[in-house]
Backbone atoms as SQL, in Angstrom:
CREATE TABLE atoms (id INTEGER PRIMARY KEY, chain TEXT, resi INTEGER, resn TEXT, atom TEXT, x REAL, y REAL, z REAL);
INSERT INTO atoms VALUES
  (1, 'A', 1, 'UNK', 'N', 118.411, 109.967, 100.960),
  (2, 'A', 1, 'UNK', 'CA', 117.716, 108.711, 100.798),
  (3, 'A', 1, 'UNK', 'C', 118.788, 107.729, 100.173),
  (4, 'A', 2, 'UNK', 'N', 118.599, 106.439, 100.483),
  (5, 'A', 2, 'UNK', 'CA', 119.438, 105.485, 100.026),
  (6, 'A', 2, 'UNK', 'C', 118.616, 104.462, 99.357),
  (7, 'A', 3, 'UNK', 'N', 118.990, 104.025, 98.098),
  (8, 'A', 3, 'UNK', 'CA', 118.150, 103.049, 97.440),
  (9, 'A', 3, 'UNK', 'C', 119.122, 101.792, 97.188),
  (10, 'A', 4, 'UNK', 'N', 118.565, 100.689, 97.698),
  (11, 'A', 4, 'UNK', 'CA', 119.407, 99.391, 97.569),
  (12, 'A', 4, 'UNK', 'C', 118.714, 98.622, 96.192),
  (13, 'A', 5, 'UNK', 'N', 119.586, 98.223, 95.453),
  (14, 'A', 5, 'UNK', 'CA', 119.256, 97.419, 94.259),
  (15, 'A', 5, 'UNK', 'C', 120.243, 96.215, 94.066),
  (16, 'A', 6, 'UNK', 'N', 119.626, 95.025, 94.239),
  (17, 'A', 6, 'UNK', 'CA', 120.423, 93.750, 93.970),
  (18, 'A', 6, 'UNK', 'C', 120.824, 93.672, 92.623),
  (19, 'A', 7, 'UNK', 'N', 122.059, 93.194, 92.229),
  (20, 'A', 7, 'UNK', 'CA', 122.531, 93.274, 90.828),
  (21, 'A', 7, 'UNK', 'C', 123.211, 91.900, 90.682),
  (22, 'A', 8, 'UNK', 'N', 123.219, 91.519, 89.319),
  (23, 'A', 8, 'UNK', 'CA', 124.039, 90.408, 88.785),
  (24, 'A', 8, 'UNK', 'C', 124.284, 90.892, 87.377),
  (25, 'A', 9, 'UNK', 'N', 125.579, 90.897, 86.903),
  (26, 'A', 9, 'UNK', 'CA', 126.012, 91.184, 85.642),
  (27, 'A', 9, 'UNK', 'C', 125.765, 92.666, 85.378),
  (28, 'A', 10, 'UNK', 'N', 125.805, 93.426, 86.509),
  (29, 'A', 10, 'UNK', 'CA', 125.536, 95.002, 86.447),
  (30, 'A', 10, 'UNK', 'C', 124.207, 95.446, 85.996),
  (31, 'A', 11, 'UNK', 'N', 123.342, 94.517, 86.231),
  (32, 'A', 11, 'UNK', 'CA', 121.699, 94.967, 86.132),
  (33, 'A', 11, 'UNK', 'C', 121.036, 94.304, 87.168),
  (34, 'A', 12, 'UNK', 'N', 119.806, 94.873, 87.365),
  (35, 'A', 12, 'UNK', 'CA', 119.034, 94.519, 88.630),
  (36, 'A', 12, 'UNK', 'C', 118.705, 93.047, 88.354),
  (37, 'A', 13, 'UNK', 'N', 118.977, 92.199, 89.547),
  (38, 'A', 13, 'UNK', 'CA', 118.852, 90.801, 89.513),
  (39, 'A', 13, 'UNK', 'C', 117.323, 90.558, 89.994),
  (40, 'A', 14, 'UNK', 'N', 116.734, 89.761, 89.191),
  (41, 'A', 14, 'UNK', 'CA', 115.270, 89.475, 89.435),
  (42, 'A', 14, 'UNK', 'C', 114.927, 88.964, 90.907),
  (43, 'A', 15, 'UNK', 'N', 115.693, 88.241, 91.473),
  (44, 'A', 15, 'UNK', 'CA', 115.599, 87.841, 92.949),
  (45, 'A', 15, 'UNK', 'C', 116.756, 88.410, 93.744),
  (46, 'A', 16, 'UNK', 'N', 116.221, 89.194, 94.744),
  (47, 'A', 16, 'UNK', 'CA', 117.340, 89.854, 95.686),
  (48, 'A', 16, 'UNK', 'C', 118.168, 88.985, 96.324),
  (49, 'A', 17, 'UNK', 'N', 117.751, 87.665, 96.624),
  (50, 'A', 17, 'UNK', 'CA', 118.457, 86.613, 97.347),
  (51, 'A', 17, 'UNK', 'C', 119.480, 86.026, 96.582),
  (52, 'A', 18, 'UNK', 'N', 119.639, 86.177, 95.333),
  (53, 'A', 18, 'UNK', 'CA', 120.361, 85.377, 94.414),
  (54, 'A', 18, 'UNK', 'C', 121.433, 86.575, 93.938),
  (55, 'A', 19, 'UNK', 'N', 121.543, 87.657, 94.203),
  (56, 'A', 19, 'UNK', 'CA', 122.378, 88.694, 93.602),
  (57, 'A', 19, 'UNK', 'C', 123.822, 88.520, 93.927),
  (58, 'A', 20, 'UNK', 'N', 124.691, 89.038, 93.127),
  (59, 'A', 20, 'UNK', 'CA', 126.098, 89.094, 93.313),
  (60, 'A', 20, 'UNK', 'C', 126.490, 90.225, 94.117),
  (61, 'A', 21, 'UNK', 'N', 125.832, 91.312, 94.027),
  (62, 'A', 21, 'UNK', 'CA', 126.208, 92.653, 94.701),
  (63, 'A', 21, 'UNK', 'C', 124.770, 93.416, 94.982),
  (64, 'A', 22, 'UNK', 'N', 125.027, 94.373, 95.710),
  (65, 'A', 22, 'UNK', 'CA', 123.998, 95.335, 95.981),
  (66, 'A', 22, 'UNK', 'C', 124.621, 96.667, 95.547),
  (67, 'A', 23, 'UNK', 'N', 123.798, 97.518, 94.795),
  (68, 'A', 23, 'UNK', 'CA', 124.315, 98.898, 94.452),
  (69, 'A', 23, 'UNK', 'C', 123.444, 99.724, 95.388),
  (70, 'A', 24, 'UNK', 'N', 124.104, 100.442, 96.191),
  (71, 'A', 24, 'UNK', 'CA', 123.587, 101.397, 97.082),
  (72, 'A', 24, 'UNK', 'C', 123.577, 102.789, 96.483),
  (73, 'A', 25, 'UNK', 'N', 122.479, 103.493, 96.245),
  (74, 'A', 25, 'UNK', 'CA', 122.459, 104.699, 95.392),
  (75, 'A', 25, 'UNK', 'C', 121.887, 105.767, 96.439),
  (76, 'A', 26, 'UNK', 'N', 122.780, 106.859, 96.612),
  (77, 'A', 26, 'UNK', 'CA', 122.193, 107.978, 97.365),
  (78, 'A', 26, 'UNK', 'C', 121.639, 108.834, 96.427),
  (79, 'A', 27, 'UNK', 'N', 120.428, 109.313, 96.813),
  (80, 'A', 27, 'UNK', 'CA', 119.606, 110.258, 95.872),
  (81, 'A', 27, 'UNK', 'C', 119.057, 111.456, 96.696),
  (82, 'A', 28, 'UNK', 'N', 119.014, 112.474, 96.115),
  (83, 'A', 28, 'UNK', 'CA', 118.525, 113.746, 96.543),
  (84, 'A', 28, 'UNK', 'C', 116.819, 113.753, 96.102),
  (85, 'A', 29, 'UNK', 'N', 116.031, 113.639, 97.128),
  (86, 'A', 29, 'UNK', 'CA', 114.598, 113.575, 96.713),
  (87, 'A', 29, 'UNK', 'C', 114.101, 114.857, 96.147),
  (88, 'A', 30, 'UNK', 'N', 114.498, 115.850, 96.440),
  (89, 'A', 30, 'UNK', 'CA', 114.165, 117.134, 96.130),
  (90, 'A', 30, 'UNK', 'C', 114.474, 117.516, 94.482),
  (91, 'A', 31, 'UNK', 'N', 115.722, 117.216, 94.212),
  (92, 'A', 31, 'UNK', 'CA', 116.210, 117.349, 92.916),
  (93, 'A', 31, 'UNK', 'C', 116.083, 116.225, 91.959),
  (94, 'A', 32, 'UNK', 'N', 115.769, 115.163, 92.581),
  (95, 'A', 32, 'UNK', 'CA', 115.616, 113.686, 91.823),
  (96, 'A', 32, 'UNK', 'C', 116.755, 113.407, 91.139),
  (97, 'A', 33, 'UNK', 'N', 117.963, 113.461, 91.902),
  (98, 'A', 33, 'UNK', 'CA', 119.188, 113.168, 91.247),
  (99, 'A', 33, 'UNK', 'C', 120.024, 112.276, 92.092),
  (100, 'A', 34, 'UNK', 'N', 120.949, 111.481, 91.471),
  (101, 'A', 34, 'UNK', 'CA', 121.836, 110.615, 92.126),
  (102, 'A', 34, 'UNK', 'C', 122.962, 111.400, 92.710),
  (103, 'A', 35, 'UNK', 'N', 123.396, 111.269, 94.060),
  (104, 'A', 35, 'UNK', 'CA', 124.248, 112.071, 94.504),
  (105, 'A', 35, 'UNK', 'C', 125.594, 111.091, 94.889),
  (106, 'A', 36, 'UNK', 'N', 125.480, 109.726, 94.674),
  (107, 'A', 36, 'UNK', 'CA', 126.433, 108.864, 95.163),
  (108, 'A', 36, 'UNK', 'C', 126.021, 107.404, 94.809),
  (109, 'A', 37, 'UNK', 'N', 127.084, 106.573, 94.693),
  (110, 'A', 37, 'UNK', 'CA', 126.757, 105.099, 94.386),
  (111, 'A', 37, 'UNK', 'C', 127.981, 104.278, 95.005),
  (112, 'A', 38, 'UNK', 'N', 127.560, 103.248, 95.555),
  (113, 'A', 38, 'UNK', 'CA', 128.362, 102.309, 96.232),
  (114, 'A', 38, 'UNK', 'C', 128.105, 100.689, 95.893),
  (115, 'A', 39, 'UNK', 'N', 129.075, 100.001, 95.463),
  (116, 'A', 39, 'UNK', 'CA', 128.684, 98.637, 95.192),
  (117, 'A', 39, 'UNK', 'C', 129.248, 97.665, 96.373),
  (118, 'A', 40, 'UNK', 'N', 128.447, 96.968, 96.914),
  (119, 'A', 40, 'UNK', 'CA', 128.950, 96.061, 98.160),
  (120, 'A', 40, 'UNK', 'C', 128.363, 94.702, 98.030),
  (121, 'A', 41, 'UNK', 'N', 129.217, 93.660, 98.357),
  (122, 'A', 41, 'UNK', 'CA', 128.999, 92.353, 98.358),
  (123, 'A', 41, 'UNK', 'C', 128.259, 92.007, 99.530),
  (124, 'A', 42, 'UNK', 'N', 127.207, 91.320, 99.440),
  (125, 'A', 42, 'UNK', 'CA', 126.393, 90.993, 100.666),
  (126, 'A', 42, 'UNK', 'C', 126.777, 89.755, 101.242),
  (127, 'A', 43, 'UNK', 'N', 126.530, 89.616, 102.633),
  (128, 'A', 43, 'UNK', 'CA', 126.755, 88.427, 103.595),
  (129, 'A', 43, 'UNK', 'C', 125.887, 87.265, 102.817),
  (130, 'A', 44, 'UNK', 'N', 126.279, 86.135, 103.332),
  (131, 'A', 44, 'UNK', 'CA', 125.666, 84.897, 102.860),
  (132, 'A', 44, 'UNK', 'C', 124.077, 85.066, 103.060),
  (133, 'A', 45, 'UNK', 'N', 123.361, 84.628, 102.181),
  (134, 'A', 45, 'UNK', 'CA', 121.780, 84.830, 102.216),
  (135, 'A', 45, 'UNK', 'C', 121.265, 83.850, 103.157),
  (136, 'A', 46, 'UNK', 'N', 120.680, 84.268, 104.118),
  (137, 'A', 46, 'UNK', 'CA', 120.018, 83.549, 105.246),
  (138, 'A', 46, 'UNK', 'C', 118.850, 84.341, 105.711),
  (139, 'A', 47, 'UNK', 'N', 117.845, 83.854, 106.087),
  (140, 'A', 47, 'UNK', 'CA', 116.575, 84.479, 106.415),
  (141, 'A', 47, 'UNK', 'C', 116.834, 85.714, 107.498),
  (142, 'A', 48, 'UNK', 'N', 116.413, 86.800, 107.131),
  (143, 'A', 48, 'UNK', 'CA', 116.629, 87.975, 108.037),
  (144, 'A', 48, 'UNK', 'C', 117.926, 88.755, 108.061),
  (145, 'A', 49, 'UNK', 'N', 118.992, 88.107, 107.314),
  (146, 'A', 49, 'UNK', 'CA', 120.256, 88.694, 107.386),
  (147, 'A', 49, 'UNK', 'C', 120.414, 90.000, 106.597),
  (148, 'A', 50, 'UNK', 'N', 119.953, 89.963, 105.284),
  (149, 'A', 50, 'UNK', 'CA', 119.944, 91.003, 104.308),
  (150, 'A', 50, 'UNK', 'C', 119.236, 92.259, 104.736),
  (151, 'A', 51, 'UNK', 'N', 117.995, 92.067, 105.363),
  (152, 'A', 51, 'UNK', 'CA', 117.441, 93.357, 105.729),
  (153, 'A', 51, 'UNK', 'C', 118.065, 94.158, 106.804),
  (154, 'A', 52, 'UNK', 'N', 118.655, 93.454, 107.783),
  (155, 'A', 52, 'UNK', 'CA', 119.456, 93.952, 108.853),
  (156, 'A', 52, 'UNK', 'C', 120.613, 94.687, 108.443),
  (157, 'A', 53, 'UNK', 'N', 121.315, 94.030, 107.527),
  (158, 'A', 53, 'UNK', 'CA', 122.603, 94.524, 106.805),
  (159, 'A', 53, 'UNK', 'C', 122.293, 95.646, 106.003),
  (160, 'A', 54, 'UNK', 'N', 121.299, 95.708, 105.198),
  (161, 'A', 54, 'UNK', 'CA', 121.008, 96.977, 104.405),
  (162, 'A', 54, 'UNK', 'C', 120.537, 97.979, 105.204),
  (163, 'A', 55, 'UNK', 'N', 119.821, 97.734, 106.247),
  (164, 'A', 55, 'UNK', 'CA', 119.524, 98.759, 107.197),
  (165, 'A', 55, 'UNK', 'C', 120.674, 99.575, 107.883),
  (166, 'A', 56, 'UNK', 'N', 121.643, 98.477, 108.199),
  (167, 'A', 56, 'UNK', 'CA', 122.956, 99.075, 108.792),
  (168, 'A', 56, 'UNK', 'C', 123.712, 100.017, 107.762),
  (169, 'A', 57, 'UNK', 'N', 123.514, 99.650, 106.626),
  (170, 'A', 57, 'UNK', 'CA', 124.088, 100.181, 105.567),
  (171, 'A', 57, 'UNK', 'C', 123.463, 101.741, 105.191),
  (172, 'A', 58, 'UNK', 'N', 122.330, 101.890, 105.610),
  (173, 'A', 58, 'UNK', 'CA', 121.500, 103.119, 105.522),
  (174, 'A', 58, 'UNK', 'C', 120.318, 103.025, 104.511),
  (175, 'A', 59, 'UNK', 'N', 120.115, 101.962, 103.912),
  (176, 'A', 59, 'UNK', 'CA', 119.044, 101.797, 102.821),
  (177, 'A', 59, 'UNK', 'C', 117.847, 102.013, 103.448),
  (178, 'A', 60, 'UNK', 'N', 116.927, 102.891, 102.770),
  (179, 'A', 60, 'UNK', 'CA', 115.574, 103.062, 103.043),
  (180, 'A', 60, 'UNK', 'C', 114.554, 102.677, 102.083),
  (181, 'A', 61, 'UNK', 'N', 115.099, 102.175, 100.841),
  (182, 'A', 61, 'UNK', 'CA', 114.203, 101.630, 99.999),
  (183, 'A', 61, 'UNK', 'C', 115.033, 100.338, 99.344),
  (184, 'A', 62, 'UNK', 'N', 114.468, 99.235, 98.972),
  (185, 'A', 62, 'UNK', 'CA', 114.915, 98.284, 98.139),
  (186, 'A', 62, 'UNK', 'C', 113.947, 98.166, 96.958),
  (187, 'A', 63, 'UNK', 'N', 114.610, 97.883, 95.783),
  (188, 'A', 63, 'UNK', 'CA', 113.877, 97.680, 94.460),
  (189, 'A', 63, 'UNK', 'C', 114.352, 96.412, 94.035),
  (190, 'A', 64, 'UNK', 'N', 113.450, 95.409, 93.893),
  (191, 'A', 64, 'UNK', 'CA', 113.681, 94.105, 93.310),
  (192, 'A', 64, 'UNK', 'C', 112.826, 93.655, 92.300),
  (193, 'A', 65, 'UNK', 'N', 113.119, 92.647, 91.658),
  (194, 'A', 65, 'UNK', 'CA', 112.280, 92.021, 90.688),
  (195, 'A', 65, 'UNK', 'C', 111.364, 91.167, 91.381),
  (196, 'A', 66, 'UNK', 'N', 111.653, 90.327, 92.332),
  (197, 'A', 66, 'UNK', 'CA', 110.966, 89.518, 93.120),
  (198, 'A', 66, 'UNK', 'C', 111.499, 89.216, 94.490),
  (199, 'A', 67, 'UNK', 'N', 110.537, 89.082, 95.455),
  (200, 'A', 67, 'UNK', 'CA', 110.914, 88.835, 96.927),
  (201, 'A', 67, 'UNK', 'C', 109.719, 88.147, 97.430),
  (202, 'A', 68, 'UNK', 'N', 110.173, 87.145, 98.318),
  (203, 'A', 68, 'UNK', 'CA', 108.933, 86.480, 99.051),
  (204, 'A', 68, 'UNK', 'C', 108.277, 87.288, 100.199),
  (205, 'A', 69, 'UNK', 'N', 107.123, 86.997, 100.590),
  (206, 'A', 69, 'UNK', 'CA', 106.459, 87.597, 101.668),
  (207, 'A', 69, 'UNK', 'C', 107.216, 87.912, 102.785),
  (208, 'A', 70, 'UNK', 'N', 107.777, 86.823, 103.269),
  (209, 'A', 70, 'UNK', 'CA', 108.531, 86.766, 104.500),
  (210, 'A', 70, 'UNK', 'C', 109.661, 87.966, 104.559),
  (211, 'A', 71, 'UNK', 'N', 110.344, 87.827, 103.468),
  (212, 'A', 71, 'UNK', 'CA', 111.440, 88.856, 103.269),
  (213, 'A', 71, 'UNK', 'C', 110.929, 90.332, 103.211),
  (214, 'A', 72, 'UNK', 'N', 109.764, 90.451, 102.484),
  (215, 'A', 72, 'UNK', 'CA', 109.170, 91.839, 102.390),
  (216, 'A', 72, 'UNK', 'C', 108.934, 92.243, 103.800),
  (217, 'A', 73, 'UNK', 'N', 108.273, 91.360, 104.725),
  (218, 'A', 73, 'UNK', 'CA', 107.816, 91.794, 106.142),
  (219, 'A', 73, 'UNK', 'C', 109.104, 92.150, 106.713),
  (220, 'A', 74, 'UNK', 'N', 110.221, 91.457, 106.568),
  (221, 'A', 74, 'UNK', 'CA', 111.479, 91.570, 107.397),
  (222, 'A', 74, 'UNK', 'C', 112.118, 93.005, 106.949),
  (223, 'A', 75, 'UNK', 'N', 112.085, 93.295, 105.701),
  (224, 'A', 75, 'UNK', 'CA', 112.613, 94.530, 105.312),
  (225, 'A', 75, 'UNK', 'C', 111.791, 95.734, 105.888),
  (226, 'A', 76, 'UNK', 'N', 110.416, 95.537, 105.861),
  (227, 'A', 76, 'UNK', 'CA', 109.529, 96.667, 106.326),
  (228, 'A', 76, 'UNK', 'C', 109.665, 96.644, 107.771),
  (229, 'A', 77, 'UNK', 'N', 110.043, 95.570, 108.641),
  (230, 'A', 77, 'UNK', 'CA', 110.306, 95.706, 109.992),
  (231, 'A', 77, 'UNK', 'C', 111.542, 96.559, 110.238),
  (232, 'A', 78, 'UNK', 'N', 112.480, 96.545, 109.436),
  (233, 'A', 78, 'UNK', 'CA', 113.715, 97.187, 109.450),
  (234, 'A', 78, 'UNK', 'C', 113.453, 98.665, 108.930),
  (235, 'A', 79, 'UNK', 'N', 112.231, 99.157, 108.496),
  (236, 'A', 79, 'UNK', 'CA', 112.111, 100.602, 108.301),
  (237, 'A', 79, 'UNK', 'C', 112.412, 100.671, 106.694),
  (238, 'A', 80, 'UNK', 'N', 112.609, 99.583, 105.809),
  (239, 'A', 80, 'UNK', 'CA', 112.989, 99.728, 104.515),
  (240, 'A', 80, 'UNK', 'C', 111.710, 99.374, 103.688),
  (241, 'A', 81, 'UNK', 'N', 111.409, 100.407, 102.699),
  (242, 'A', 81, 'UNK', 'CA', 110.446, 100.456, 101.747),
  (243, 'A', 81, 'UNK', 'C', 110.608, 99.308, 100.764),
  (244, 'A', 82, 'UNK', 'N', 109.800, 98.299, 100.439),
  (245, 'A', 82, 'UNK', 'CA', 109.974, 97.382, 99.409),
  (246, 'A', 82, 'UNK', 'C', 109.204, 97.706, 98.068),
  (247, 'A', 83, 'UNK', 'N', 109.974, 97.569, 97.142),
  (248, 'A', 83, 'UNK', 'CA', 109.323, 97.768, 95.780),
  (249, 'A', 83, 'UNK', 'C', 109.700, 96.580, 94.797),
  (250, 'A', 84, 'UNK', 'N', 108.685, 95.676, 94.422),
  (251, 'A', 84, 'UNK', 'CA', 108.937, 94.560, 93.704),
  (252, 'A', 84, 'UNK', 'C', 108.322, 94.662, 92.338),
  (253, 'A', 85, 'UNK', 'N', 108.780, 93.789, 91.356),
  (254, 'A', 85, 'UNK', 'CA', 108.218, 93.780, 90.157),
  (255, 'A', 85, 'UNK', 'C', 108.966, 94.527, 89.104),
  (256, 'A', 86, 'UNK', 'N', 110.172, 95.044, 89.525),
  (257, 'A', 86, 'UNK', 'CA', 111.069, 95.996, 88.698),
  (258, 'A', 86, 'UNK', 'C', 111.665, 95.194, 87.572),
  (259, 'A', 87, 'UNK', 'N', 111.897, 95.920, 86.527),
  (260, 'A', 87, 'UNK', 'CA', 112.578, 95.170, 85.340),
  (261, 'A', 87, 'UNK', 'C', 114.045, 95.097, 85.528),
  (262, 'A', 88, 'UNK', 'N', 114.673, 94.312, 84.926),
  (263, 'A', 88, 'UNK', 'CA', 116.169, 94.142, 84.930),
  (264, 'A', 88, 'UNK', 'C', 116.772, 94.984, 84.070),
  (265, 'A', 89, 'UNK', 'N', 117.342, 96.054, 84.581),
  (266, 'A', 89, 'UNK', 'CA', 117.968, 97.256, 83.896),
  (267, 'A', 89, 'UNK', 'C', 119.110, 97.766, 84.797),
  (268, 'A', 90, 'UNK', 'N', 119.959, 98.654, 84.365),
  (269, 'A', 90, 'UNK', 'CA', 120.918, 99.290, 85.091),
  (270, 'A', 90, 'UNK', 'C', 120.459, 100.004, 86.329),
  (271, 'A', 91, 'UNK', 'N', 121.129, 99.723, 87.516),
  (272, 'A', 91, 'UNK', 'CA', 120.720, 100.210, 88.790),
  (273, 'A', 91, 'UNK', 'C', 120.294, 101.679, 88.851),
  (274, 'A', 92, 'UNK', 'N', 121.237, 102.440, 88.140),
  (275, 'A', 92, 'UNK', 'CA', 120.900, 103.929, 88.126),
  (276, 'A', 92, 'UNK', 'C', 119.647, 104.341, 87.355),
  (277, 'A', 93, 'UNK', 'N', 119.381, 103.445, 86.192),
  (278, 'A', 93, 'UNK', 'CA', 118.086, 103.674, 85.449),
  (279, 'A', 93, 'UNK', 'C', 117.006, 103.455, 86.343),
  (280, 'A', 94, 'UNK', 'N', 116.963, 102.327, 87.007),
  (281, 'A', 94, 'UNK', 'CA', 116.004, 101.849, 87.814),
  (282, 'A', 94, 'UNK', 'C', 115.671, 102.836, 89.029),
  (283, 'A', 95, 'UNK', 'N', 116.685, 103.144, 89.685),
  (284, 'A', 95, 'UNK', 'CA', 116.603, 104.354, 90.850),
  (285, 'A', 95, 'UNK', 'C', 115.972, 105.563, 90.409),
  (286, 'A', 96, 'UNK', 'N', 116.502, 106.047, 89.286),
  (287, 'A', 96, 'UNK', 'CA', 116.078, 107.256, 88.710),
  (288, 'A', 96, 'UNK', 'C', 114.565, 107.198, 88.224),
  (289, 'A', 97, 'UNK', 'N', 114.214, 106.178, 87.648),
  (290, 'A', 97, 'UNK', 'CA', 112.777, 105.925, 87.104),
  (291, 'A', 97, 'UNK', 'C', 111.835, 105.961, 88.404),
  (292, 'A', 98, 'UNK', 'N', 112.286, 105.197, 89.630),
  (293, 'A', 98, 'UNK', 'CA', 111.500, 105.033, 90.754),
  (294, 'A', 98, 'UNK', 'C', 111.363, 106.556, 91.255),
  (295, 'A', 99, 'UNK', 'N', 112.523, 107.271, 91.518),
  (296, 'A', 99, 'UNK', 'CA', 112.500, 108.392, 92.039),
  (297, 'A', 99, 'UNK', 'C', 111.420, 109.296, 91.295),
  (298, 'A', 100, 'UNK', 'N', 111.453, 109.292, 90.072),
  (299, 'A', 100, 'UNK', 'CA', 110.572, 110.169, 89.198),
  (300, 'A', 100, 'UNK', 'C', 109.227, 109.825, 88.989),
  (301, 'A', 101, 'UNK', 'N', 108.965, 108.642, 89.666),
  (302, 'A', 101, 'UNK', 'CA', 107.526, 108.072, 89.698),
  (303, 'A', 101, 'UNK', 'C', 107.255, 107.495, 88.296),
  (304, 'A', 102, 'UNK', 'N', 108.308, 107.002, 87.708),
  (305, 'A', 102, 'UNK', 'CA', 108.124, 106.464, 86.191),
  (306, 'A', 102, 'UNK', 'C', 108.523, 105.116, 86.181),
  (307, 'A', 103, 'UNK', 'N', 108.919, 104.418, 87.217),
  (308, 'A', 103, 'UNK', 'CA', 109.205, 103.065, 87.153),
  (309, 'A', 103, 'UNK', 'C', 107.988, 102.077, 86.958),
  (310, 'A', 104, 'UNK', 'N', 108.182, 101.347, 85.926),
  (311, 'A', 104, 'UNK', 'CA', 106.876, 100.495, 85.478),
  (312, 'A', 104, 'UNK', 'C', 107.311, 99.089, 86.107),
  (313, 'A', 105, 'UNK', 'N', 106.487, 98.696, 87.129),
  (314, 'A', 105, 'UNK', 'CA', 106.628, 97.396, 87.727),
  (315, 'A', 105, 'UNK', 'C', 105.581, 96.323, 87.377),
  (316, 'A', 106, 'UNK', 'N', 106.133, 95.206, 87.363),
  (317, 'A', 106, 'UNK', 'CA', 105.048, 93.986, 86.939),
  (318, 'A', 106, 'UNK', 'C', 104.746, 93.276, 88.346),
  (319, 'A', 107, 'UNK', 'N', 104.398, 92.007, 88.077),
  (320, 'A', 107, 'UNK', 'CA', 104.063, 91.199, 89.223),
  (321, 'A', 107, 'UNK', 'C', 105.297, 90.790, 89.950),
  (322, 'A', 108, 'UNK', 'N', 105.149, 90.394, 91.258),
  (323, 'A', 108, 'UNK', 'CA', 106.362, 89.940, 91.905),
  (324, 'A', 108, 'UNK', 'C', 106.705, 88.535, 91.452),
  (325, 'A', 109, 'UNK', 'N', 107.920, 88.250, 90.925),
  (326, 'A', 109, 'UNK', 'CA', 108.349, 87.084, 90.252),
  (327, 'A', 109, 'UNK', 'C', 108.518, 86.029, 91.337),
  (328, 'A', 110, 'UNK', 'N', 108.511, 86.278, 92.613),
  (329, 'A', 110, 'UNK', 'CA', 108.785, 85.273, 93.618),
  (330, 'A', 110, 'UNK', 'C', 107.516, 84.867, 94.222),
  (331, 'A', 111, 'UNK', 'N', 107.487, 83.581, 94.432),
  (332, 'A', 111, 'UNK', 'CA', 106.190, 83.058, 94.906),
  (333, 'A', 111, 'UNK', 'C', 106.259, 82.308, 96.346),
  (334, 'A', 112, 'UNK', 'N', 107.471, 82.665, 96.898),
  (335, 'A', 112, 'UNK', 'CA', 107.588, 82.079, 98.180),
  (336, 'A', 112, 'UNK', 'C', 107.602, 82.952, 99.267);
């Protein structure tokens, strides 16, 4: 499984469309461990581009602070599970917390 986390200043960026990079974290679901990590610079943010690009990179989950409803639908159409309301923290911490069922999420900070 590969988890995509949008980042800025090496922490989860609260809005995925404003991130500097995505950290793609490979995880083993059975052992709940990180098996690999890659930082990638996204293409220009335009509607529909990031879901397709992350799907091509192998992402199956995206964890973000906020995301508009249309973007969530586009990610889901690409087979990528969407988790919103995540706190701004280090990508590995966020990924492991989610994997272990301990990620505390708040409301979606994006209202468009």
